[in-house]
GUBA-234736 format. One record per residue (C-alpha): y, x, z. Coordinates in Angstrom, 3 decimals, padded with zeros to 6 digits. Layout:
! residues N
<c2 = Y | c1 = X | c3 = Z>
...
END
This chain:
! residues 301
<c2 = -129.522 | c1 = 116.611 | c3 = 065.994>
<c2 = -132.282 | c1 = 118.905 | c3 = 067.191>
<c2 = -134.873 | c1 = 116.588 | c3 = 065.646>
<c2 = -133.138 | c1 = 116.750 | c3 = 062.270>
<c2 = -132.760 | c1 = 120.532 | c3 = 062.463>
<c2 = -136.448 | c1 = 120.938 | c3 = 063.306>
<c2 = -137.247 | c1 = 119.822 | c3 = 059.749>
<c2 = -135.561 | c1 = 122.995 | c3 = 058.514>
<c2 = -136.671 | c1 = 125.491 | c3 = 061.140>
<c2 = -133.746 | c1 = 124.870 | c3 = 063.495>
<c2 = -130.871 | c1 = 124.825 | c3 = 061.001>
<c2 = -128.958 | c1 = 122.196 | c3 = 059.061>
<c2 = -126.459 | c1 = 122.333 | c3 = 056.235>
<c2 = -122.901 | c1 = 121.035 | c3 = 056.383>
<c2 = -123.894 | c1 = 118.505 | c3 = 053.718>
<c2 = -126.656 | c1 = 117.107 | c3 = 055.922>
<c2 = -124.282 | c1 = 117.015 | c3 = 058.895>
<c2 = -121.698 | c1 = 115.059 | c3 = 056.900>
<c2 = -124.371 | c1 = 112.523 | c3 = 055.943>
<c2 = -125.092 | c1 = 112.132 | c3 = 059.664>
<c2 = -121.428 | c1 = 111.616 | c3 = 060.465>
<c2 = -120.746 | c1 = 115.084 | c3 = 061.869>
<c2 = -117.559 | c1 = 116.518 | c3 = 060.345>
<c2 = -116.252 | c1 = 120.086 | c3 = 060.346>
<c2 = -114.214 | c1 = 119.511 | c3 = 063.519>
<c2 = -117.292 | c1 = 118.443 | c3 = 065.458>
<c2 = -119.159 | c1 = 121.500 | c3 = 064.180>
<c2 = -116.275 | c1 = 123.752 | c3 = 065.284>
<c2 = -116.371 | c1 = 122.247 | c3 = 068.804>
<c2 = -120.125 | c1 = 122.863 | c3 = 069.135>
<c2 = -119.751 | c1 = 126.446 | c3 = 067.920>
<c2 = -116.807 | c1 = 127.110 | c3 = 070.266>
<c2 = -118.894 | c1 = 125.782 | c3 = 073.174>
<c2 = -121.701 | c1 = 128.250 | c3 = 072.305>
<c2 = -124.162 | c1 = 125.467 | c3 = 071.647>
<c2 = -124.362 | c1 = 125.996 | c3 = 067.874>
<c2 = -123.722 | c1 = 129.021 | c3 = 065.659>
<c2 = -122.770 | c1 = 129.536 | c3 = 062.049>
<c2 = -125.138 | c1 = 131.424 | c3 = 059.715>
<c2 = -122.746 | c1 = 131.487 | c3 = 056.782>
<c2 = -120.377 | c1 = 129.027 | c3 = 055.214>
<c2 = -122.883 | c1 = 126.188 | c3 = 054.795>
<c2 = -125.614 | c1 = 126.762 | c3 = 057.387>
<c2 = -125.485 | c1 = 125.785 | c3 = 061.056>
<c2 = -128.074 | c1 = 126.721 | c3 = 063.690>
<c2 = -128.317 | c1 = 124.073 | c3 = 066.403>
<c2 = -129.351 | c1 = 126.562 | c3 = 069.096>
<c2 = -128.745 | c1 = 130.225 | c3 = 069.940>
<c2 = -132.380 | c1 = 131.310 | c3 = 070.069>
<c2 = -134.569 | c1 = 133.139 | c3 = 067.583>
<c2 = -135.079 | c1 = 131.361 | c3 = 064.282>
<c2 = -138.268 | c1 = 131.346 | c3 = 062.201>
<c2 = -138.343 | c1 = 132.715 | c3 = 058.663>
<c2 = -138.379 | c1 = 129.131 | c3 = 057.367>
<c2 = -134.811 | c1 = 128.690 | c3 = 058.636>
<c2 = -133.629 | c1 = 131.731 | c3 = 056.701>
<c2 = -135.273 | c1 = 130.438 | c3 = 053.531>
<c2 = -133.288 | c1 = 127.224 | c3 = 053.827>
<c2 = -130.162 | c1 = 129.241 | c3 = 054.610>
<c2 = -130.678 | c1 = 131.298 | c3 = 051.456>
<c2 = -130.799 | c1 = 128.177 | c3 = 049.271>
<c2 = -127.818 | c1 = 126.474 | c3 = 050.945>
<c2 = -125.601 | c1 = 129.552 | c3 = 050.983>
<c2 = -126.275 | c1 = 130.514 | c3 = 047.371>
<c2 = -125.167 | c1 = 127.047 | c3 = 046.342>
<c2 = -124.884 | c1 = 125.917 | c3 = 042.676>
<c2 = -126.930 | c1 = 127.326 | c3 = 039.843>
<c2 = -130.267 | c1 = 125.724 | c3 = 040.593>
<c2 = -131.301 | c1 = 128.278 | c3 = 043.251>
<c2 = -135.008 | c1 = 128.569 | c3 = 043.973>
<c2 = -137.161 | c1 = 130.825 | c3 = 046.098>
<c2 = -138.711 | c1 = 133.405 | c3 = 043.815>
<c2 = -140.688 | c1 = 136.636 | c3 = 043.773>
<c2 = -142.425 | c1 = 137.767 | c3 = 046.949>
<c2 = -140.324 | c1 = 135.353 | c3 = 049.047>
<c2 = -141.986 | c1 = 132.407 | c3 = 047.345>
<c2 = -145.427 | c1 = 134.026 | c3 = 047.548>
<c2 = -145.009 | c1 = 134.648 | c3 = 051.280>
<c2 = -143.913 | c1 = 131.035 | c3 = 051.741>
<c2 = -147.227 | c1 = 130.032 | c3 = 050.148>
<c2 = -149.123 | c1 = 132.237 | c3 = 052.607>
<c2 = -149.479 | c1 = 135.598 | c3 = 050.888>
<c2 = -150.332 | c1 = 138.319 | c3 = 053.400>
<c2 = -150.631 | c1 = 142.092 | c3 = 053.120>
<c2 = -147.122 | c1 = 142.656 | c3 = 051.767>
<c2 = -143.849 | c1 = 143.096 | c3 = 053.669>
<c2 = -140.372 | c1 = 142.477 | c3 = 052.276>
<c2 = -137.224 | c1 = 142.160 | c3 = 054.385>
<c2 = -134.935 | c1 = 140.646 | c3 = 051.766>
<c2 = -135.205 | c1 = 137.094 | c3 = 050.534>
<c2 = -135.413 | c1 = 136.710 | c3 = 046.745>
<c2 = -133.644 | c1 = 133.759 | c3 = 045.148>
<c2 = -133.286 | c1 = 133.174 | c3 = 041.416>
<c2 = -130.576 | c1 = 131.227 | c3 = 039.637>
<c2 = -130.191 | c1 = 130.285 | c3 = 036.001>
<c2 = -128.295 | c1 = 132.611 | c3 = 033.693>
<c2 = -124.598 | c1 = 131.795 | c3 = 033.449>
<c2 = -124.083 | c1 = 130.967 | c3 = 037.109>
<c2 = -122.197 | c1 = 133.290 | c3 = 039.463>
<c2 = -123.070 | c1 = 132.022 | c3 = 042.920>
<c2 = -121.864 | c1 = 133.317 | c3 = 046.249>
<c2 = -123.483 | c1 = 136.567 | c3 = 047.405>
<c2 = -125.361 | c1 = 136.149 | c3 = 050.666>
<c2 = -126.243 | c1 = 138.835 | c3 = 053.195>
<c2 = -129.985 | c1 = 139.505 | c3 = 053.274>
<c2 = -130.563 | c1 = 137.687 | c3 = 049.980>
<c2 = -131.196 | c1 = 139.351 | c3 = 046.645>
<c2 = -130.017 | c1 = 137.192 | c3 = 043.757>
<c2 = -131.687 | c1 = 137.295 | c3 = 040.355>
<c2 = -130.266 | c1 = 135.718 | c3 = 037.201>
<c2 = -133.205 | c1 = 134.520 | c3 = 035.132>
<c2 = -134.041 | c1 = 132.524 | c3 = 032.036>
<c2 = -135.904 | c1 = 129.562 | c3 = 033.434>
<c2 = -139.384 | c1 = 128.857 | c3 = 032.072>
<c2 = -139.957 | c1 = 125.170 | c3 = 031.313>
<c2 = -141.269 | c1 = 123.372 | c3 = 034.372>
<c2 = -141.178 | c1 = 126.470 | c3 = 036.578>
<c2 = -139.257 | c1 = 124.952 | c3 = 039.510>
<c2 = -141.224 | c1 = 122.794 | c3 = 041.922>
<c2 = -140.584 | c1 = 121.519 | c3 = 045.438>
<c2 = -142.631 | c1 = 122.960 | c3 = 048.300>
<c2 = -142.057 | c1 = 121.235 | c3 = 051.658>
<c2 = -138.628 | c1 = 120.248 | c3 = 050.364>
<c2 = -137.609 | c1 = 123.738 | c3 = 049.251>
<c2 = -136.902 | c1 = 124.446 | c3 = 045.570>
<c2 = -139.404 | c1 = 127.108 | c3 = 044.505>
<c2 = -140.714 | c1 = 128.572 | c3 = 041.289>
<c2 = -144.417 | c1 = 128.256 | c3 = 040.551>
<c2 = -146.608 | c1 = 130.924 | c3 = 042.116>
<c2 = -147.666 | c1 = 132.577 | c3 = 038.865>
<c2 = -144.062 | c1 = 132.867 | c3 = 037.661>
<c2 = -142.998 | c1 = 134.292 | c3 = 041.022>
<c2 = -145.854 | c1 = 136.815 | c3 = 040.893>
<c2 = -144.923 | c1 = 138.119 | c3 = 037.459>
<c2 = -141.236 | c1 = 138.356 | c3 = 038.382>
<c2 = -142.108 | c1 = 140.068 | c3 = 041.659>
<c2 = -144.073 | c1 = 142.665 | c3 = 039.707>
<c2 = -141.042 | c1 = 143.312 | c3 = 037.489>
<c2 = -138.713 | c1 = 143.504 | c3 = 040.499>
<c2 = -141.037 | c1 = 145.732 | c3 = 042.553>
<c2 = -139.872 | c1 = 149.189 | c3 = 043.644>
<c2 = -142.856 | c1 = 150.972 | c3 = 042.080>
<c2 = -145.800 | c1 = 150.461 | c3 = 039.727>
<c2 = -148.176 | c1 = 150.592 | c3 = 042.703>
<c2 = -146.237 | c1 = 147.850 | c3 = 044.461>
<c2 = -146.291 | c1 = 145.737 | c3 = 041.301>
<c2 = -150.063 | c1 = 146.107 | c3 = 041.009>
<c2 = -150.561 | c1 = 145.223 | c3 = 044.677>
<c2 = -148.612 | c1 = 141.979 | c3 = 044.319>
<c2 = -150.568 | c1 = 140.886 | c3 = 041.252>
<c2 = -153.876 | c1 = 141.707 | c3 = 042.943>
<c2 = -152.958 | c1 = 139.803 | c3 = 046.103>
<c2 = -152.015 | c1 = 136.545 | c3 = 044.359>
<c2 = -155.419 | c1 = 136.396 | c3 = 042.671>
<c2 = -157.448 | c1 = 137.645 | c3 = 045.639>
<c2 = -155.740 | c1 = 135.158 | c3 = 047.974>
<c2 = -156.062 | c1 = 132.346 | c3 = 045.415>
<c2 = -152.371 | c1 = 131.512 | c3 = 045.205>
<c2 = -152.814 | c1 = 130.920 | c3 = 041.479>
<c2 = -155.476 | c1 = 131.253 | c3 = 038.818>
<c2 = -156.136 | c1 = 133.959 | c3 = 036.258>
<c2 = -155.288 | c1 = 131.805 | c3 = 033.203>
<c2 = -151.996 | c1 = 130.666 | c3 = 034.771>
<c2 = -151.043 | c1 = 134.250 | c3 = 035.580>
<c2 = -151.793 | c1 = 135.329 | c3 = 032.014>
<c2 = -149.673 | c1 = 132.462 | c3 = 030.631>
<c2 = -146.792 | c1 = 133.350 | c3 = 032.973>
<c2 = -146.909 | c1 = 137.000 | c3 = 031.902>
<c2 = -146.447 | c1 = 135.861 | c3 = 028.297>
<c2 = -143.590 | c1 = 133.504 | c3 = 029.120>
<c2 = -141.579 | c1 = 135.577 | c3 = 031.601>
<c2 = -139.619 | c1 = 138.382 | c3 = 029.961>
<c2 = -138.957 | c1 = 140.967 | c3 = 032.634>
<c2 = -136.621 | c1 = 143.906 | c3 = 032.098>
<c2 = -138.832 | c1 = 146.522 | c3 = 033.746>
<c2 = -142.419 | c1 = 147.687 | c3 = 033.173>
<c2 = -143.080 | c1 = 144.834 | c3 = 030.702>
<c2 = -146.053 | c1 = 146.550 | c3 = 029.028>
<c2 = -147.602 | c1 = 147.622 | c3 = 032.334>
<c2 = -147.311 | c1 = 144.147 | c3 = 033.865>
<c2 = -149.063 | c1 = 142.552 | c3 = 030.907>
<c2 = -151.852 | c1 = 145.132 | c3 = 031.044>
<c2 = -152.253 | c1 = 144.668 | c3 = 034.796>
<c2 = -152.342 | c1 = 140.891 | c3 = 034.459>
<c2 = -154.959 | c1 = 141.161 | c3 = 031.728>
<c2 = -157.074 | c1 = 143.495 | c3 = 033.836>
<c2 = -156.739 | c1 = 141.581 | c3 = 037.110>
<c2 = -156.896 | c1 = 138.031 | c3 = 035.795>
<c2 = -159.155 | c1 = 138.382 | c3 = 032.768>
<c2 = -161.470 | c1 = 141.124 | c3 = 033.986>
<c2 = -161.582 | c1 = 142.375 | c3 = 030.396>
<c2 = -164.333 | c1 = 144.903 | c3 = 030.952>
<c2 = -164.902 | c1 = 145.949 | c3 = 027.342>
<c2 = -161.175 | c1 = 146.522 | c3 = 026.886>
<c2 = -161.182 | c1 = 148.767 | c3 = 029.964>
<c2 = -163.963 | c1 = 150.869 | c3 = 028.470>
<c2 = -162.024 | c1 = 151.267 | c3 = 025.220>
<c2 = -158.910 | c1 = 152.301 | c3 = 027.114>
<c2 = -160.931 | c1 = 154.823 | c3 = 029.110>
<c2 = -162.337 | c1 = 156.331 | c3 = 025.913>
<c2 = -158.804 | c1 = 156.707 | c3 = 024.531>
<c2 = -157.662 | c1 = 158.449 | c3 = 027.722>
<c2 = -160.556 | c1 = 160.879 | c3 = 027.423>
<c2 = -159.561 | c1 = 161.705 | c3 = 023.858>
<c2 = -155.938 | c1 = 162.227 | c3 = 024.886>
<c2 = -157.065 | c1 = 164.681 | c3 = 027.564>
<c2 = -159.205 | c1 = 166.590 | c3 = 025.081>
<c2 = -162.525 | c1 = 165.500 | c3 = 026.596>
<c2 = -165.525 | c1 = 164.673 | c3 = 024.418>
<c2 = -165.855 | c1 = 161.032 | c3 = 023.398>
<c2 = -168.071 | c1 = 159.205 | c3 = 025.915>
<c2 = -171.015 | c1 = 157.090 | c3 = 024.819>
<c2 = -170.661 | c1 = 153.395 | c3 = 025.691>
<c2 = -173.142 | c1 = 150.866 | c3 = 027.057>
<c2 = -175.735 | c1 = 153.448 | c3 = 028.043>
<c2 = -179.146 | c1 = 152.001 | c3 = 028.892>
<c2 = -181.323 | c1 = 153.226 | c3 = 031.762>
<c2 = -184.613 | c1 = 151.938 | c3 = 033.149>
<c2 = -184.674 | c1 = 150.852 | c3 = 036.780>
<c2 = -187.229 | c1 = 149.166 | c3 = 039.060>
<c2 = -185.813 | c1 = 145.769 | c3 = 038.092>
<c2 = -185.588 | c1 = 146.440 | c3 = 034.363>
<c2 = -182.806 | c1 = 147.742 | c3 = 032.172>
<c2 = -179.593 | c1 = 149.114 | c3 = 033.664>
<c2 = -176.475 | c1 = 149.044 | c3 = 031.487>
<c2 = -173.794 | c1 = 151.630 | c3 = 032.217>
<c2 = -170.256 | c1 = 151.400 | c3 = 030.867>
<c2 = -169.674 | c1 = 154.920 | c3 = 029.559>
<c2 = -170.830 | c1 = 158.476 | c3 = 029.986>
<c2 = -172.218 | c1 = 161.728 | c3 = 028.666>
<c2 = -176.034 | c1 = 161.405 | c3 = 028.835>
<c2 = -176.648 | c1 = 165.034 | c3 = 027.848>
<c2 = -174.693 | c1 = 166.175 | c3 = 030.917>
<c2 = -175.899 | c1 = 163.494 | c3 = 033.307>
<c2 = -172.411 | c1 = 162.087 | c3 = 033.998>
<c2 = -171.716 | c1 = 158.345 | c3 = 033.789>
<c2 = -168.619 | c1 = 156.260 | c3 = 034.487>
<c2 = -168.444 | c1 = 152.654 | c3 = 035.630>
<c2 = -165.180 | c1 = 150.852 | c3 = 034.807>
<c2 = -164.775 | c1 = 148.022 | c3 = 037.310>
<c2 = -162.881 | c1 = 144.903 | c3 = 036.264>
<c2 = -161.968 | c1 = 141.977 | c3 = 038.507>
<c2 = -165.392 | c1 = 140.368 | c3 = 038.032>
<c2 = -166.899 | c1 = 143.284 | c3 = 039.973>
<c2 = -165.196 | c1 = 142.024 | c3 = 043.142>
<c2 = -166.643 | c1 = 138.526 | c3 = 042.949>
<c2 = -169.523 | c1 = 137.071 | c3 = 044.971>
<c2 = -172.598 | c1 = 139.353 | c3 = 044.804>
<c2 = -171.233 | c1 = 141.570 | c3 = 042.033>
<c2 = -170.434 | c1 = 144.406 | c3 = 044.462>
<c2 = -174.013 | c1 = 144.397 | c3 = 045.756>
<c2 = -175.435 | c1 = 144.437 | c3 = 042.225>
<c2 = -173.099 | c1 = 147.282 | c3 = 041.253>
<c2 = -174.186 | c1 = 149.301 | c3 = 044.269>
<c2 = -177.879 | c1 = 148.862 | c3 = 043.468>
<c2 = -177.279 | c1 = 149.936 | c3 = 039.881>
<c2 = -175.210 | c1 = 152.982 | c3 = 040.823>
<c2 = -177.688 | c1 = 154.055 | c3 = 043.499>
<c2 = -180.580 | c1 = 153.978 | c3 = 041.030>
<c2 = -178.658 | c1 = 156.213 | c3 = 038.632>
<c2 = -177.774 | c1 = 158.675 | c3 = 041.410>
<c2 = -181.389 | c1 = 158.769 | c3 = 042.573>
<c2 = -182.293 | c1 = 159.611 | c3 = 038.988>
<c2 = -180.164 | c1 = 162.729 | c3 = 039.276>
<c2 = -176.995 | c1 = 161.687 | c3 = 037.449>
<c2 = -173.392 | c1 = 161.758 | c3 = 038.651>
<c2 = -171.715 | c1 = 158.333 | c3 = 038.843>
<c2 = -167.915 | c1 = 158.034 | c3 = 038.848>
<c2 = -166.298 | c1 = 154.645 | c3 = 039.498>
<c2 = -162.895 | c1 = 153.669 | c3 = 038.094>
<c2 = -161.219 | c1 = 150.316 | c3 = 038.621>
<c2 = -159.030 | c1 = 148.897 | c3 = 035.876>
<c2 = -155.912 | c1 = 148.771 | c3 = 038.027>
<c2 = -156.464 | c1 = 152.418 | c3 = 038.949>
<c2 = -156.876 | c1 = 153.212 | c3 = 035.265>
<c2 = -153.374 | c1 = 151.808 | c3 = 034.649>
<c2 = -151.655 | c1 = 153.450 | c3 = 037.607>
<c2 = -153.465 | c1 = 156.759 | c3 = 038.012>
<c2 = -155.237 | c1 = 157.345 | c3 = 034.696>
<c2 = -154.533 | c1 = 161.121 | c3 = 034.601>
<c2 = -155.938 | c1 = 161.605 | c3 = 038.103>
<c2 = -159.149 | c1 = 159.802 | c3 = 037.195>
<c2 = -159.577 | c1 = 161.724 | c3 = 033.942>
<c2 = -159.013 | c1 = 164.930 | c3 = 035.911>
<c2 = -162.000 | c1 = 163.951 | c3 = 038.051>
<c2 = -164.030 | c1 = 163.252 | c3 = 034.920>
<c2 = -163.105 | c1 = 166.659 | c3 = 033.506>
<c2 = -164.176 | c1 = 168.378 | c3 = 036.732>
<c2 = -167.452 | c1 = 166.455 | c3 = 036.810>
<c2 = -168.199 | c1 = 167.402 | c3 = 033.199>
<c2 = -167.339 | c1 = 171.064 | c3 = 033.834>
<c2 = -169.564 | c1 = 171.131 | c3 = 036.906>
<c2 = -172.427 | c1 = 169.468 | c3 = 035.029>
<c2 = -172.101 | c1 = 171.893 | c3 = 032.115>
<c2 = -172.099 | c1 = 174.845 | c3 = 034.489>
<c2 = -175.206 | c1 = 173.502 | c3 = 036.195>
<c2 = -176.960 | c1 = 173.157 | c3 = 032.854>
<c2 = -176.144 | c1 = 176.764 | c3 = 031.959>
<c2 = -177.630 | c1 = 177.901 | c3 = 035.249>
<c2 = -180.673 | c1 = 175.757 | c3 = 034.659>
<c2 = -180.003 | c1 = 173.564 | c3 = 037.712>
END
């Protein structure tokens, strides 16, 4: 029995036991003898030691029962290897219309299934990574947490940008729908020009002067293109999309920014995710930089 249970992290279901010829009376004898223990109505642990998280994932599916349960949200992403995010509860989704058994330690979500979203990963029913990521962002406790999840799935290559964008269109979450779509666009598409337009709008809303876009400077290696700024005050802003984190892009960005600073201008950097989550704080910094530059000009500095 231990060999069979090892396939599931040390646990088996009553259904599997029945297929092996072990009925409920035999299970009761093993539990009474303190050789096995029950982890619910359907899940049996074949030893009394510590169980791995894999065992609790199987338990979640077996205990929830009917309704097409599948690992979803951050639980699925962690099963695929996502690191840098902690979540104690296991997230399981079921199709709308089902009212399955509530399970301790498991958060149930009733969802409208996207066509082809459920796949099998090492025998476990799971939703596809991009669907799980979008749902996890909707289910997150905060906007910052939602952004972190979406960043991690792309950075750790659990899915691709185009798949994440498609999932964001297909999955209709109840919370932060507009924000999730903007974050997905920014993280997956790296839509730099759109970020610059959004930044310009934020400046207008704060009452700041309209920034110039695509400012050209001369550097040792030729022309330097800057995203936005106020050339008369010597303040420029670089809006960093996801492409700025790839390969040698960070190095190239640093060289460009350093040349502008050496030339005597102030360079502020804003990432697109930060623009979504903390736009007012960034525009506050821009306002302070512009005020400081204007004051310096009046003093002749």
